[in-house]
C-alpha positions in Angstrom: -41.6 95.4 37.6 -43.4 92.3 36.7 -45.5 92.4 39.9 -48.3 94.2 38.1 -48.4 91.7 35.2 -50.1 88.3 35.0 -47.3 85.9 35.7 -49.2 82.6 35.1 -48.1 82.5 31.4 -44.4 82.5 32.5 -44.7 79.2 34.5 -43.0 76.3 32.8 -45.2 73.5 34.1 -46.7 71.5 31.3 -44.2 72.5 28.7 -43.9 68.8 27.7 -47.6 67.7 27.6 -46.7 64.2 26.3 -44.9 63.3 29.5 -46.6 62.1 32.6 -43.6 62.7 34.9 -44.5 64.4 38.2 -41.7 66.9 38.9 -42.8 67.6 42.4 -42.2 64.0 43.3 -38.9 63.9 41.4 -37.6 66.9 43.4 -38.7 65.2 46.7 -36.5 62.3 45.8 -39.5 59.9 45.3 -37.8 56.6 44.3 -40.8 55.3 42.2 -41.1 58.6 40.2 -37.3 58.6 39.6 -37.6 55.0 38.4 -40.4 56.1 36.1 -38.1 58.7 34.6 -35.4 56.2 34.0 -37.8 53.9 32.2 -39.3 56.7 30.2 -36.0 57.8 28.8 -35.4 54.2 27.5 -38.6 54.2 25.4 -38.5 54.4 21.6 -41.2 57.2 21.8 -38.9 59.3 24.0 -35.8 58.6 22.0 -37.6 59.6 18.8 -39.2 62.7 20.2 -39.0 65.7 18.0 -36.2 68.1 18.9 -35.5 71.6 18.0 -32.6 72.1 15.5 -30.4 75.0 14.7 -32.7 75.7 11.7 -35.7 75.9 14.0 -33.9 78.5 16.1 -32.8 80.5 13.0 -36.4 80.5 11.9 -38.0 81.2 15.3 -35.7 84.2 16.0 -36.7 85.9 12.8 -39.7 87.1 14.8 -38.2 88.1 18.2 -41.5 89.0 19.9 -43.0 85.6 19.1 -39.7 83.8 20.1 -39.6 85.6 23.5 -43.2 84.8 24.2 -43.1 81.2 23.0 -39.9 80.5 25.0 -41.2 82.4 28.1 -38.2 84.6 28.7 -38.6 87.0 31.7 -38.5 90.5 30.2 -38.8 92.6 33.4 -36.8 92.5 36.7 -38.7 90.5 39.3 -37.6 92.8 42.1 -35.9 96.1 42.9 -33.1 94.2 44.6 -32.3 92.2 41.5 -32.7 95.3 39.2 -30.0 97.0 41.3 -27.5 94.1 41.2 -26.7 93.2 37.6 -24.6 90.1 36.9 -22.4 89.4 33.9 -22.1 85.9 32.4 -19.4 84.5 30.1 -20.8 81.3 28.4 -18.5 79.1 26.3 -20.3 76.7 24.0 -19.8 74.6 20.8 -23.0 72.7 20.2 -26.5 71.7 21.5 -28.5 74.8 20.7 -31.6 73.7 22.7 -29.4 73.3 25.8 -28.1 76.8 25.4 -31.6 78.2 25.0 -32.7 76.5 28.1 -29.7 77.7 30.1 -30.1 81.3 28.8 -33.8 81.3 29.6 -33.1 80.0 33.1 -30.6 82.7 33.9 -32.0 85.5 31.7 -32.9 88.9 33.3 -33.0 92.2 31.4 -30.6 93.9 33.9 -27.9 91.2 33.4 -25.3 90.9 30.6 -24.5 87.8 28.6 -21.5 87.1 26.4 -21.5 83.9 24.4 -18.3 82.5 23.1 -19.0 80.1 20.2 -16.1 77.7 19.3 -14.7 78.6 15.9 -14.9 74.9 15.0 -18.7 74.9 15.6 -21.0 74.4 12.6 -22.0 77.6 10.8 -25.7 76.8 11.5 -24.9 76.7 15.2 -23.3 80.1 15.2 -26.2 81.4 13.1 -28.7 80.1 15.6 -26.8 81.6 18.5 -26.6 85.0 16.7 -30.4 84.6 16.0 -31.1 84.3 19.8 -28.7 87.1 20.6 -30.4 89.4 18.1 -33.6 89.3 20.1 -32.0 90.7 23.3 -30.0 94.0 23.8 -28.0 92.4 26.6 -27.0 89.1 24.9 -24.2 89.1 22.4 -21.6 86.8 20.8 -17.9 87.5 21.7 -16.2 89.8 19.4 -13.2 87.5 19.1 -13.8 83.7 18.7 -11.2 81.0 19.5 -10.8 77.5 18.2 -11.1 75.7 21.5 -8.7 72.7 22.0 -9.3 70.5 25.0 -6.9 71.3 28.0 -5.2 74.1 26.0 -4.9 77.9 26.6 -7.8 78.5 24.2 -10.3 77.6 26.9 -9.0 80.4 29.1 -8.8 82.8 26.1 -12.4 82.2 25.3 -13.4 83.5 28.8 -10.9 86.4 28.6 -12.4 87.5 25.3 -15.8 87.6 27.0 -14.3 89.4 30.0 -13.0 92.1 27.8 -16.3 92.5 25.9 -18.4 92.6 29.1 -16.0 95.1 30.7 -16.3 97.4 27.7 -20.1 96.9 27.4 -21.2 98.0 30.8 -19.8 99.6 34.0 -22.9 98.4 35.9 -22.5 94.7 36.6 -21.1 93.7 39.9 -19.9 90.1 39.5 -18.9 87.8 36.6 -19.8 84.1 36.5 -18.5 81.9 33.7 -20.5 79.0 32.4 -20.3 76.3 29.7 -23.2 74.8 27.7 -23.7 71.9 30.1 -24.2 74.0 33.2 -27.6 74.8 34.7 -28.5 77.0 37.7 -29.7 75.4 41.0 -30.6 78.8 42.4 -33.0 81.6 41.2 -31.6 85.0 40.1 -32.6 86.5 43.4 -30.9 83.8 45.4 -27.7 84.3 43.2 -27.9 88.0 43.8 -28.2 87.6 47.6 -25.3 85.1 47.7 -23.1 87.5 45.6 -24.0 90.4 47.9 -23.0 88.3 50.9 -19.5 87.9 49.5 -18.9 91.6 50.1 -16.5 92.0 47.2 -14.7 88.8 47.7 -14.3 86.3 44.8 -15.4 82.7 45.2 -13.7 79.8 43.5 -11.9 76.6 44.1 -8.3 77.2 45.1 -6.1 74.6 46.9 -2.5 73.5 47.4 -1.1 72.1 44.1 -1.0 68.3 44.2 2.4 67.0 43.2 0.9 64.9 40.3 -0.3 68.0 38.6 3.0 69.8 38.6 4.0 68.1 35.3 1.3 70.1 33.6 3.3 73.3 33.8 6.9 72.1 34.1 6.9 71.1 30.4 6.2 73.1 27.2 2.9 71.9 25.5 1.8 72.8 22.0 -1.2 72.0 19.8 -0.5 69.4 17.1 -3.3 68.3 14.7 -6.0 69.7 17.1 -4.6 68.0 20.2 -2.4 69.4 23.0 0.9 67.6 23.0 3.8 67.5 25.4 7.0 68.6 23.6 9.2 67.3 26.5 11.0 70.7 26.6 11.4 72.1 30.2 9.7 75.4 31.0 11.0 78.3 33.1 9.5 78.8 36.5 6.4 80.9 36.7 7.1 84.7 37.0 5.4 84.9 40.4 6.6 85.3 44.0 3.6 83.2 45.1 3.1 79.5 44.5 0.7 78.0 42.0 -2.7 76.8 43.3 -5.0 74.1 41.9 -8.6 74.8 41.1 -11.1 74.5 38.2 -12.2 76.5 35.1 -15.2 77.9 37.0 -15.2 81.2 39.0 -17.4 83.8 40.6 -15.4 87.0 40.5 -16.0 90.7 41.2 -15.8 93.5 38.6 -12.6 94.8 40.3 -11.0 91.3 39.9 -11.8 91.4 36.2 -10.4 94.9 35.8 -7.2 93.8 37.6 -6.8 90.7 35.5 -7.2 92.6 32.3 -4.9 95.5 33.1 -2.3 94.4 35.6 1.2 93.8 34.1 2.2 91.1 36.5 -0.9 89.1 35.7 -0.4 89.6 32.0 3.2 88.2 32.3 1.9 85.2 34.3 -0.8 84.6 31.7 1.8 84.8 28.9 3.9 82.2 30.7 0.9 79.9 31.2 -0.1 79.8 27.5 2.0 76.7 26.6 1.0 74.6 29.7 -1.5 71.8 30.1 -5.0 72.7 31.3 -4.1 76.3 32.5 -7.8 76.9 33.4 -7.3 74.5 36.3 -4.7 76.5 38.0 -4.7 80.1 36.6 -7.8 81.5 38.3 -7.0 79.6 41.5 -3.5 81.1 41.6 -4.6 84.7 40.8 -7.1 84.3 43.7 -4.2 83.9 46.1 -2.0 86.9 44.9 -2.2 89.3 47.9 -2.8 92.6 45.9 -5.7 91.1 43.7 -9.1 92.6 44.7 -11.2 90.1 46.6 -8.5 87.5 46.8 -7.7 85.1 49.7 -4.7 84.8 52.0 -1.9 82.5 50.9 -2.2 80.5 54.1 -3.4 76.9 53.7 -6.2 77.6 56.1 -7.9 79.7 53.4 -7.8 76.9 50.8 -11.2 76.4 49.3 -12.4 73.1 47.9 -14.9 72.7 45.1 -17.5 71.7 47.7 -16.8 74.9 49.7 -16.7 77.2 46.7 -20.2 78.2 45.3 -19.2 78.4 41.6 -20.1 74.8 40.6 -21.4 71.5 41.9 -19.8 68.6 40.1 -19.8 64.9 41.0 -16.6 63.0 40.2 -17.0 59.3 39.9 -14.1 58.4 42.1 -15.5 60.5 45.0 -19.1 59.2 44.9 -20.3 56.8 47.5 -22.1 56.4 50.8 -22.4 59.9 52.4 -22.9 58.4 55.8 -19.5 56.7 55.4 -17.7 59.9 54.5 -18.3 60.3 50.7 -18.8 63.9 49.7 -21.9 63.0 47.6 -24.1 60.0 46.7 -23.6 58.0 43.5 -24.6 59.5 40.1 -28.2 58.9 39.1 -27.3 59.6 35.4 -24.2 58.5 33.5 -20.5 59.3 33.7 -18.6 61.0 30.9 -14.8 61.3 31.5 -15.4 60.5 35.2 -17.9 63.4 35.6 -21.6 62.7 36.4 -24.1 63.8 33.8 -27.0 64.3 36.1 -30.1 62.3 36.2 -33.5 63.2 37.8 -32.4 61.3 40.9 -29.6 63.7 41.6 -31.8 66.8 42.0 -33.1 66.3 45.5 -29.6 66.2 47.1 -28.2 68.8 44.8 -30.8 71.5 45.6 -29.8 71.4 49.2 -26.2 72.5 48.4 -25.0 76.1 48.4 -23.6 76.1 44.9 -25.1 78.5 42.3 -24.7 76.2 39.3 -24.2 72.5 38.6 -22.4 70.6 35.8 -23.1 68.5 33.8 -26.6 68.3 32.4 -27.6 67.0 28.9 -31.1 66.8 27.4 -29.9 63.7 25.4 -29.0 61.9 28.6 -31.9 62.9 30.9 -34.3 65.6 29.7 -36.3 65.4 32.9 -33.4 66.4 35.2 -33.3 69.7 33.4 -37.1 70.0 32.9 -37.9 69.5 36.6 -35.1 71.8 37.7 -36.3 74.4 35.2 -39.9 74.3 36.3 -38.9 74.4 40.0 -36.6 77.4 39.6 -39.1 79.4 37.5 -42.0 78.7 39.9 -39.8 79.7 42.9 -38.8 82.9 41.1 -42.4 83.8 40.3 -43.6 82.9 43.8 -41.7 85.9 45.2 -44.1 88.2 43.3 -47.1 87.0 45.3 -45.7 88.3 48.6 
């Protein structure tokens, strides 16, 4: 255990010495400090700051000991409780190597398992950099089968399935699987995640609700990939091969090992997945539907009373532009402090205070190119919180 070691060198405070942003104030929601961040990210100095490239990572990971030390990865379990509850992660990425490194470092624990699916379309140097990072850890690896991921197509699901299979083969120890993408970041420490997962007592946790009528078109027609884009052929599809209805959800899930085994081996699920392969955005109904099939381990009842919204599910906190507003007047969350990309908030430093009070394990989206300080302050905070437990 790390308890016996000096933990000071693992703190992340002061990693960016050129910045005079006070993260404590940012996390408290201090308006002046958040404004300071917003002004800082507009400066030429900030925009022209040196950034680590794929080449830097390829070079750094040639000396693993130096890389691990320099990047301050935690190399021993922080508690017995965490050591006895390994978690598996499936991470789907295609670019932004520094973001991936930050995400990995934030969730890395030696007892966990990490499968990284790199899009086949990614640059060779990006894949080489990911392989470089993975080569420094016995529990991080690149998926054995890589897909060319097309937006809204089956390939997004297949990427997670490939990691599911690899993780299932790799170890019988892990208890839960969480899937991530490169723009996710934790808002809980590993210990907090472990305790939340233990409290589920074998149940899965993900968004799963009645299917809105406007989404039914997505699976009533046959879709195919044409020139790298998913296209509606106009051909009608057969009904899904299930006795239960389809449910709406998202690509993100928190599922038990038994759920994963069932999904990989059950004939009925395999038939359903085969049927779903030529539909639009199957990731947004597939996991949600499987979660409501009665015989699936850790699933929920079909009754509408068991529907789970994205705000009730712990998998991911996301802010959609059309739901943002005044919380005192019924909006689910306050306006985005960062920018919107395809109606989703890319978080700014001003979003952290509210977000950290939510029960979700991860939040999406973060981007160092949009607001580096949102990630930096969150990173510092979570690391400090994790190391604090060693003092007690």
